[in-house]
Every structure is written in structure tokens, then in C-alpha cells.
N, C-alpha and C positions, 0 to 999 in steps of 0.2 A: 862487919864495919861499912858504913855507909861511904860510898865514893865522894870524893871532894866535887863541890858543885862546879858545873862547867862555867867558864868565863868567856866573854865575848866583848869586842870593842863597842858593840852596839847595846851593851847593857852595863848598868852601873853596878858596882859591888852589891850584893844582896837582892839585885833585881833579877827576875827570872830572864834567862836567855831566850831571846826570840826564837821561835821554831820557824820552819821552812815557810809555813803559810803567812806568818807575820812579815818575814822577810820579803816573800814575793808580793805581798800586798802593799808594802811600803814602796818597794821598787817600782811597782806598777802605778801607783798614785803619783810617785816622783816623776816617772817618765811621762805619763799622761800630762801632768802639770807643765812641764818644761816643754814638751812638744806643743801642747796647746797653746802656751804663750807664744812660742816661736812661730806657729801657724798664724795666730792673730796679727803678730807682728808683720808677717809677710804679707797678709792680705788686706790689713786695714789701709784706707786711702790716706797717704800722708803727703799729698801733693797740694794741700791748701796753703794759704799764706800763714806766716808766723804772726800771729796778732794775739788779742785778748783772748780769744776762743782757745787758742793753743795753750796758753797759760793756765786757763780754767781747766783744760783737760788734764794738763800736768799736775795741778794741784788735786783735782779729783782722784787722779792715778795715786798719787802719793798719800791721800786719805785712804785709799782702798789699800794700800801697803799697810798703813797703821792698822786698819780694821783687821786685815789678814793676820798681821802679828797678834793682835789681841785674841783672836778666833784661835790661832795655832797654839797660843800660850794656854787657853783653856782646854785645848785638846791634849796638850802635854799633860796637863793636870789630871785628866781623866784616863789617860793611857795606861795599859798594862806594861808598856815598853816605852817609858817617857824619853829615854836616850834617842831610840830610833825614831820616834815622833819628832824629837828636836831637829834630828838631821833632815827629815822631810820638810819641816818648817823652814829651815834655812835654805833649802834648795827650792822653795817655792818664793819665798820672799825676795832673795837676792836676784833672780833673773827678771822678776817682775819689775823691781825698782830700776835694774840697769836698762831694760826695754823700754820703759817710761822715758828715760833720758835720751836713748838711741832714737826713739821716734821724735822726740822733740828736737834733735840734732838735724835729723833728715829734714824735717819741716823748715827749720831754720835755714838749712843750707839750701834748700830749694828756693826759698824766699830772697836769701841774700847770697849769691854764688862766692862772694868774697869773705863770708863769715869765718870761714876756716882756711887753712892754708892750701886746701885742695877741695875739690868737689867731693860731697860725701853721698854715697848711695847707702842703702839698707846695711849692708855688710860693713862698709867703712865706719857707720855710725857705731855699730856694735862693737868693731875693733876699738874705736876710739873711746867708748865708754868704759870698756873692760881695761884698757891701759890706765885710764884715770883712776878707775876703781883699785887697780892693782898697784897704782903709784909708781908704775914702770916709767911711762912718759918717754917713749922712744923719740918723740919730737918729730916724727914724720907728719902728724896731723896735729895742728895747734889752733886754738881759737884765735881770730884775728879781730872780728868786730867787737864792739862793746856788748851787744846782745850775746854773742857766742861765749864771751869771757864771763859775762854774768851767769849764764847757763851752766857752764863748765864749773864755776864758782859753787853754784847752788848744788850741783852734783856732788863736788868734792865735800861740801858740808855735810850733805845728805849721806855721803859714804862713811863719814866719821860716826854719823849718828847710827847708821845701820850697823856699823862694826861694833861700836862702843855699846849703844843702848839696846839695840833690838837683839843682838846676841846675848848681852846680859840678861834680858827678859826671858829668853828661852833657856838659859842655864839656870836662872832663879826658879822657873816653872819646874824644870827637872829636879832640882833640889827640893822644892816644896812637895812635889809628888813623892819623892823618895822618902821625905820626913813622913808624910802621911802614910805611906805603905808601912814604915817602921812602927808606926803607932797603931797599926791596923784599921785605919779609918778611910783608906782609900778605896775607890770602886772601880776595879780595874775592867778595861775594855779592850 
């Protein structure tokens, strides 16, 4: 009698359970991505004025998030472990999105010290965007100027898009990959 197949929270029913190598690889990629993004955020010069160039950089960053989502969706479709790959996709997309807004907040706060209820350094800006993202809203840091309120509103709308649309895209990619595997047409990697 064959033993029952192993189950894992990182594998969908009927999907192979990720082996140690797959888990270590996924964890390594995730850590490198998040650490790399944090290092970039820490070293990029954010002392310029908040102007059209800042907005262009923010839009370019958001386009990059969109391209990353598209690329990650394709990677999920090709993956031998699509649920694990989807976890990687989320852990790359969300920090990039949040750090883009944190960087914009730092630049805005540096240009207009009264833009928020208190001065923002890089750590404060990350704290602020995460509280907005998590809809916790402690109230210790709030946007005051019109530019800060517009930027925060854009982040809130982006948060909803990220949560609603992007996560749905990743879940749909996992579902499509699973259907292809059930039909025997998938190319596992």
C-alpha cells in the first residue's frame, strides 16, 4: 500500500511538496531580494527636491512593480512549485511598492518639513507607509500638506490595487499552473 502523499502549506493539493533544495532556494531568493531592496533604499540619495523628477521616478518605480508582477506571474506558471513561487512573488512585490512610497515621503519631508506632522527620516517613512498599508493608522505621523496628502492617497489607492489585483493575479497564475499540471501540459522547473 502506497503511503499517503505528504502535504505542505507551500504546495497545493496534488502539487509536489517542495524539497529542501527548493525551499532553501526560494528562501535565499526572497532574502536577497528584500535585503537588496533595503540596501538600495538605505544608500540611494534621497536629499533632492520633491519635484517633477521625483514624480517621474515614482511612476517609473510603479511601472517596474507592474513589470515585476507580470514577470512573477509567468514564473509562477512555469514553476514546479507555483504556490512557493507565489509566496516569493508577494515578498518581492510588496516591499518594492512600499519602499517606493517611503522614498517619495523622505524626499517630500526633506523638501517641505511641514508636509507631515513630524520630520521623517528613512526609518520614519518606512514606518509610515507600513502603517498606511496595514490600515493601522496610529495617528503619530499624518500627512499635513496637500502634496503629502495626495502622495498618501495615491499610496492608499495603490495599496488597494496591490492587495486586490496583484494578489489575485498571483493566485490566478497558481490556479492556471495547477490546471496545466492536472492536464499534463505543464513544463515544471
